[in-house]
N, C-alpha and C positions, 0 to 999 in steps of 0.2 A: 446794170446788166449782170445777170448771175454769172460766176465764173465756174464753167461745168467741166473743166479741163482735169480736174481732180476728183470730180465726184462719183464714185462706184454706183452711188444709187441712181446716177443719170442713165445708167445702162439699163436696156430693157431686160426683164427676167428672162425671157428666152435668149438673149444675145448672152448673157452672163451664164446661164446655166450650159448652153452650148460649147462656150469658149473653155468653161472649167471643168466639165465634167463628159467631155467628148468620149472617154474611155473609162467609165465611172468604175469607181471599186468602193468597197465597202469593210467593214471589221471583218477579219478572217479568223477564225475560229481555230483554225490550224497552227496559228503563229504561237508558240511557246515562249512566255516569257519568264524572266529568272526574279526570285525575290532579292533584290538588290538595294533594300531600305528604303524604297522610295513607294509613297501611296500612290493610288490611281491619280488624285490630284496632283501629286508632284509631278508625276508623269506628265500631264496634259501641260502644266506650267511649263517645264522645260520644254517641251516641243515648241512652243511657240512663244517664248518670252521675249519681249521687246528690250533689246539691248541697247539701240540708237543705228541701226543699220538701214541707210535708204538707197535701195537699187533704183527704184524708179517708181513712178506712180502706181498704183495696183491697176486702175484700168487701161493704162498701156499695154501692161503685160498682157491682159485681157484681150486685147485687141490684136496683139502680134501674131504674125502666120510663121509657120514653117516653110520650108522650100516647096513641099507636096501640096501648099494651101491649107494644110489642117492648122488648127489653132495652136500656137506656141505651147499652150499649158495643157495640150492634149495629153491624156494619160498621167496628168498632174507631175510630169516630170520624172516618172519612173524609169523611163528609157536611158536616163544619166545614172540610175542606183538610188534615187532619192526616194524615200519611203513615205507610204500612207498615213496621214495624221486625219485618224477618224473623228477626233473632237474639233477640227478645222471647220468653221461654218462655211470658210470659202473654198475648202476642198483642197486647201496648199498642202505640200507635203510637209513633213518634220523638217523643223529648222527654218521654215519660211513663215514670215509673220506679217501682220497687217498693223500699223504704227501710224502715230501722229494723225489720227483721223480729226477733223475740225477744219480749222480755217486753212490748213496746210494741204488738206485732203488725205485719202488713205494711201499710204506709202508701202510699198512692198521691199522686205529687208529679209535678211539672212541672220541666223543666230548659231550658236557654237552647237545647237543639237544637228544642224544639217551636216556637219562633219564628224560627227561624235555620237552617231547612233548607228548601230550595225545590224544586220541581219545574216544568217548563215542558214546553209541548206545542206540537210543530210537525208538521202533518198527522198521520201515524199514530205520530211517533215522542215518547217521552218522555225527559227529561233531567234528571237529579238535581245540584243544585248545593249543595254542602254550605257551611253560612256564608252561603248567600243568605238575603234577605228572606222569609220564609214566606208562602204567598198561603193564609192561615187566617182563620177567622172567629172570633175568640175571643170576643167578645161575644156571640153567639148561643150558643156553647158554654157560656160562664158564665150567660148567662139560662136556658138551658133545664137546666141543673144546679138552679140554684135550684127552678126548677119543679118538678122532680122529687122533691126531696127536700120541697117544700112540701107535694105530695100524700101523701106517707107520713106527714108530721107531722099533717096537717089530716084524714085520712080514714082510720078505723078499719080498713077491708076492705084498703085498702093497707099499712099498717103491718103488717097479719096475715101477708099475703102476703111483705113484706119481711122480718118477724123469722124467717118459717120458713125461707128462703134464708139468712139470715145465721147464725141461732143451730140450725137445723136441728129436727126434730120432737121433739126430748126436751126441750127447754128448759122451765124452770118458768118461774111468775109473776115471781118475784125478777128473774131474768135478762130477762125480757120488759120489766118496767117500767124496768129499769136501761138498756137499748137505748133504750126510747122516750125517756128524760131526756138520755140521750146524743146522740139525732139532734137533740132539740129544741134543745140547747144549741146545739151545730154550727150549726143553720138559724138561730137568733137572731142570730148574729154573721154569716154567711155573707149572709143575707138582708136584714140592714140594711146592708152593705155594698153589695150588688148593686142594691137597691132605691132607694137615695141617689145612686150613682155613675154607673150606666149612664145613659146620654143614651136618652129614649125616642123623640124627633121625630127625630132624626139618629144613628141607629146608623153606627158606625166602618165597618162593612162589611169586607169581607175584605183583607186585608194592612196593615191600620192599627190601632193602639189608643192610648189615651191612656196609656202607660206611666207618665210620672211622675206623673199624677195618682193613679192607682192605688197604685203605691208609697206616695206620701203619705197617700192614704186608708187603706190598709190599716194601715199603721204608726201613725198618728196616731189613725186611728177605732176599732181593734181591740185594741191593745196597752198602749197606756200610762194608761188610765183607772185611777182609784182604785178603783172597784168591783169586786166578786169578778168579775164578767165581762170587765172592762177596757175596756168599750167606751165611747166619747165620741162618739154619731152625730153631734152638730154639727160634729166636724172633718172629717165626709166631704163632699166637694164633688162636683156633677156633673162628670163626667170629659169635657169637651166640647173638648178640644185634641188630636185624633189626629194621630199621625205615623206615617210608615211605619217597618216595621223595618229597622234598619240593617243593611249586611253585615258579617261579622265578620273577613275577610281583611285582614291590616295594622291591624286596630282595636289591637293592643297596641303597636304602634310609633308611633301618633300621640302629639304632645305635650300635645294638648289633647281632650276627647272629650266625648260628650251632646250632643244636636242644638243646645243653646245654648250649646255650649262650656263650661260652669259645673265640669268636673273636670280637674286635672292628671292626665296618664296618661304611660305608657311604660315602667313596670318591674312586678316583680310585685305589689308591696304597693299600689301605686295600681290594678292590676289587680284585685286583692282588693277593696279599697274599691269599684270599679265594680260586681264581681260580687256582694257581699255585700248592697249596695242592691238589686240586682235580688232576689234570693231573699227578702228582706223583701216584695217587692212579690207574688210568687208563692207565697203562702200557707206562707213560713217562719214558725217558731211563734217569737214574741218577747216577753217579758214582763219588761222590766228591774223592779228594784225597789232603793230607796234602801238603803243598806248602810254602816253605820259601821265595818264591818270591812273595808272596800275602800278602797284607797288612793285611787281616784277617787270615791269617795263614794257610789259606785251599782254595783250587780252587773249588769253587762250580759250576763252569761251564765247568770243565775238560771236562765230557760228561754227558751234560744236553739237553734232546731234546725238552724242553719246547719251544713253539712259544711264545715269549713274546707279540709280535704284533698282533698275533691271538689271546690270551688271552685279551688284551687291546680291541680288536676290539668286542669281544664277550659282555664284560662288556658294551662297548658304546650301543650296540643292547638290551640288557636287560634293561638299563637305558629308553629305549624309549618304553619297551613293557608294555601295561595297561593291566587291567584284562578284562577278558572275561564277555560280557553282557547276562544274563538268555535270552533264546533264545524264551522263552515261554510265555504265558500270565499271567500276575500278578495281583491280586486284590488290587488296590490300598488304597483303603480303609482299607483293612485288612493290607497291609504293612505299613499304617501310623499309625496304633493300634499296629503293633509290634515295629515300632521306638521308640517309648514311653516305651515298655517292654525292649528294647536294651540300651535305657538310663537311666535305674534304677540303683541302686546302686548293687554292686555284692551280698551282702546279702539278696536283695530283689529278685534276679535271674536276673540281669542285666548283661550286656556285656561292656559297654563303659569304665569301670574302666580299664580294661586289654586290650581290643582290639579297643579301640576308637583311633583316630588320635590327638596326641598331639607332641610338640617339644621334639626332642631328643637333644644329643649333636651335637656340632658345630664341624665340622672336618677341617681338613686344607683345607685352600682356600675357608673360609666361607661356607662350605659345610652344608646345615641345614638338620638334619636328622629327623626321626620319632622314638619318644622313643619306644623302644621294651623291656617291663618288661620282667625280668628272674625269674621265680616264681616256687615254689614247689606247685603243685595242685594235690599231692596223685597219680600222674601216674608211669608207669613202671619206675624202677630204673635200667635196666641192662646196658644202656649205660654207666653210672659212672664206672662201673667196667674195661670198656675198657678205660679209659681216665688214670686210674691208673696202667695201664701195665707197667713192666720194660723190657727192654731189653739191650743186649751188644751192646754198642754204636761203636765198630770196628773201622773203620779208622777216627772216628770224636771224639775218646775220647780226653777230654781236650780242644776240640774246643770251641770257643765262640765269641760272638760279642761284645766288650766292650762297655757299657752303655745300651745294650739291652738284652743280654742272660748272664746268668751265665756259667762257663765252665762245658761241659758235662762230668759225672764221668763214670768210666769203666761200671756201671751198672745205668742206668737212665730210664726215663720214655719215653716211644715212642711219647709221645706228645712233650717234649723238643725237642728229635730230629728232629721231623717235622718242629717245629717252626724254628731251627736252620736253618736247609735246606732250608726252603723257605725265610726266612729273608736274609741268606747269600747269595742266590742265586739272590734275587731281587737287592740287595745292589751292588753285582759285576756287574750286568747286565747295571744297571744305571748310576753307577760312575767308574770311572777309579781308580780300587782298586788294579791295581799293583804299588809296593813300587817305588819312585823316586829313580834315580840313587845315590842320595846322601844317602839315607837309605839302600839300597841294600848293599853298602860299609858296612856297618855294621851288616850285617846279615849273617848266615851260615846255614847248613843245621840242625843244632842243636835246634830241635822245642823248648827248654827249653829256648833258648836264644831269639827266635821269641815269645815265650809267654812273655818274661820280656819285652820286648820291647811294645809288644800290652798294656802291664799293665800301660805303661805311654802316651797311645795317646788316652785316651778316650774323651779329649777335641777336638781331631781331627776327631774322628769318628762322633760324634754328629752333628757338622755342614757340615757333607757330603753333607747333603741334607735335606730339610726342612721335608720330609718325614719319617725321623729316629723317631721322636717323636710318629707318628701315629703308624708306624711298630711294636713299642714296646708293643703295645697293640693288635697287631694281633693274638698273642697266649697267654692268660693269662688261665692258668688251674683254673676250677670251679669245682675240684673234691670236695665232701661233707666234712666238717670239723665238726667231732662230739666233743662235749665238755660234761664235767660233767652235765653241766646244759642244755644242748639242745640236742636233736636228730639231726643226719645228716638231711641236706636238698639236695634233689633232683630237682634242679630246670630246666626248659625248657623256652625257648623263647615264649612269646605272640604275635601273628602276628596281625598287623591291617587284617581285614577279607574281604577284598575287593576280591571279586571272589572265595570266599570260596565254593561255591555252586558246583564248578568243580574240587575239590581236595579229594573227598572221596576215601580211608577210612581215619578216622580222629583220633586224638590223635598222637603223634610224631612217635608211633610204628604201626600206623595203625590197629590199634585194634578194633575200631569202625565204625559200618557200614555204618553208615549215621548221618546227624545232628539230626534227629529226635531220634534217638536211644542214640545219645550224652545227649539230655534232660532228659533221665532216670536216675534213680540210677545205679549204676555199675551192682547191682545185678540183676537190669531187662533187661540190655542190651543183645543182642543176643550174645550167646556163641560161636557159630559157623557159619560162613559164607562163601560163594564161590565167590572167588574173579575174575573179568574180567570186559569187558567193557560197560556190560550192565546197563544201569543206571534207577534210580528211581526217577523222577521229586516231587513225591508226599512226599516221606520222606526225599528226598534230600540227595541221596547217592548212594551206589551200589544196583544196583536190588537182589532180593533173587535169582532168578534163574539166571544161566550164561552157556554160551554154548561153551566158549573157557577155555581151560586150564585145566578144570577138577580137579580144587584145592580147598580145603576148608580151610580156617584159624580157626584154633582152640585155642581159646584164654583162659586165665584164670582170675580167680576172685582176689579179694584184698587179700587173704590168700598167693598168690604167685605172690607179687608185683614184683620181681625181675626175672620172666621168661622171658622177653623179649616179652611176649606174653599177658600181662596183661591189661586188659579193665579197669582197678580200675582208680580211679580219676577224676579230673574236674567235680565234682557235682555242678555246676551252673545251675540254671534255674530247676532244679529238681522239687521244689516246687510249680513251677508255676501251673496255672490251665490249664486244656486242650486247652480251649481259646485262653490263653496267650501263651502257645505254638505254636500254630497254627499261631498266628499272628506274631509272633517272625520269624518263619520260613519263613513267606512270606516275611519279610523284608530282612531276611538274602538273599534271591534270589536276591534283587534289588542291593546290593553292589558290 
């Protein structure tokens, strides 16, 4: 009996077209793109490059309905801000990909392009910015998907319609029952994650998400349980520390990365660690298991959907990506005056001390980086609570990588679980970590004996590969350490500002509407502003009036620095004269 549950080709052509192109779009000649170092083929590859994400079978997504009865894929998800990908044969948006065709069927997944491709609008013109922070509403997409599948699971009529689209009219009862069981199993996991993680009272809104929480939640809540479904519900926390999507250009040459600066960066192996952690968060499949036949004591690739080749290719593309150039006229004399302001010391309102280009650490293979200062400038602190969260380590309790990570305790930080899961998978992927027959003869299924052996092979692990020294710094926790003499520090990365004009809203949590607002004291900054693609070239940021989403971000002041939405901090340049501020803004446009 042929298994049609994952066979997109089994769908009738009419059904597929109706579902995927209910509101068809085509290439829009009015969208202006920038020369950012990518060829047309580079763009096409980045927009749909498989990195190992497995959200759900494609034909399930095609069969799902919105609450009003329209196909879930109607408008190709543009209602959430996702952008059309004219090269997609399935008419999926940018950052959505079809992968793993074959025996496992066609799976719909997400890539980094979904969160790092931006469009802005000025009057009647639209501009595409590759690698820019997306203006998308991921929470609404995730929540609506949860609702749509829940209807299929809990409503017999809805399931019958769903089954007819997925299996076709000739499916027998056995196939239908199997499909129902498969969908219910998928929903149990997904709904557990979304119900426990998504904030109900203060949604993230467009352009922001709590990425670190969702990575921790998905990995520790759905992947490492000891039960057959791998779920540990209590490991899933409310994701209440939203940040804005970072821009990608220059990201590979920073010596430190992630908003709190907890990751060494600057070469391909560290880039792989960064990107593999992302895949675990965006629906990558990962079910590690203890294994006495593995030198590390754990099989990190037992079931691991990460596409290491795709992740390497993505990093190679990002290395070629250049910042977008300001597309409108610039007052050159005013910009020249602004450069002088930019180059002033920090205490005089300048920027170069934190955001100038200076040499950073040299990474393996003599990769020269740019220094990325990690500084506490008084901004929102909420993300640090995420880094300190503890979880039940499930099947990974006691696991370690000699010379790189300590053994996981039964209760440990989610941060440590992620670090072990990423580094272990990378080492197993790139090296033959299956023990030799001679070593196998000394092993049993007694994990304590395996651990005893591991304690004596640190010298053998270290030279496994020249990348191990760099991997040790891929995850080093930077949670604030309070002492009797000093208050805790809540430090975030300070990046080079090339292309900064194209990345509003500002600060790590997206709480400041424009660069003009950022030059004001926190008390004078806009307290609430609409978020959308309309752009303000004068104030260099989001326009005050937005026509998409209908969402307004309500920020808090410095009395609520831990809210996740505080506009507090980074009060540099606030003492400048109005003329110097104007000149500085003009110069920032040219970077």
